[in-house]
N, C-alpha and C positions, 0 to 999 in steps of 0.2 A: 924644437916635435912634441909632440906625445905619444904611449903606446895606446893604440886602438888593435879592435878585434874585428875584422871580416865578419859583417853578417851580411849581407847579399848583394848580386847582381841588377845593376841598372841599364832593363832596355831601350832600345830609342830607337826608334824608325825614323830619326830623324835629329843632328844634330849640326851643333856649330863645325861649318867646313874644318876648322882646328881641332877639333876632335873627333874624326874619322877616325881614325885609327885607336883611337885610341881605345880602350877596356873601364870603367867606369862601376867604382866598389860600394857599399852604401858597410860604414864603420861605424864603432861607436868605446870613446874612450874606457878606456884600462887602466887601474893599479897597478900597481908588479905586480900582486898578487892573483890579478888576468881579471878582478873584479869589477861589474863597471859604475863607474865614476859617477852620471849620468843620465837620462833618458833621453840624451838628441842623441841625431844621426844625421852623420856630414854623406854626402858622397863629395870621392878622392880618385881624381886617376888613377891609375893603377901601374905604376912605372915601374914595375917588378915580376908583373907574372906571379903576385898570389893570388891567391884563393880563399873560398868559402871556411870559414872557420881557422885562418892565419893569425896570426898575430902581429901588428906591423907596426913601423912606425913613420907615422904620420906627421909630414910637415903642411905651417897651415900660413901662410906669411908670401903672395903673392909676388914680390922679389927675387923669394927664390925660386919657386912655380918654374917662372921666366928666364932663370935660369939653367935648369933644370933641363927643358924643354928647350930652350935654344933661342926663344922667339917672346914679342910680350901679343900673341894676337890671339891667343886659346882664352879663355875667361873662366879662371880656370885661377885660386885660390886655399885649393887645397890639391894634395899630391903623397901618394902611401912612395917610400924612398928607400925602406929593405924588411926583408920578414926577419923576423926573432925566433933564433933555433932556440936560447934560455935564456932566463935573468939569474943572475947572481946578487944576492943583497949581502953585503957584506957593513958587517954593525963595527 
């Protein structure tokens, strides 16, 4: 799992039939201070109704995504599984 920030929406006029009811979002990985750790973006299925600017937990692993979705038919390996309300770092 990684922390990420939702930076955009992905709009598609045509989708794979197993993605039709799912919202797709553009995410970029961040560290615990909220700084971007990369300049690469990923497309993730939104499983928790997150939105633009939200800090989220992202799973990038095909088997986990298949278990969450309950089937192996969607061509997906990245999914948003939680919205992060607060991060406390204890040293």
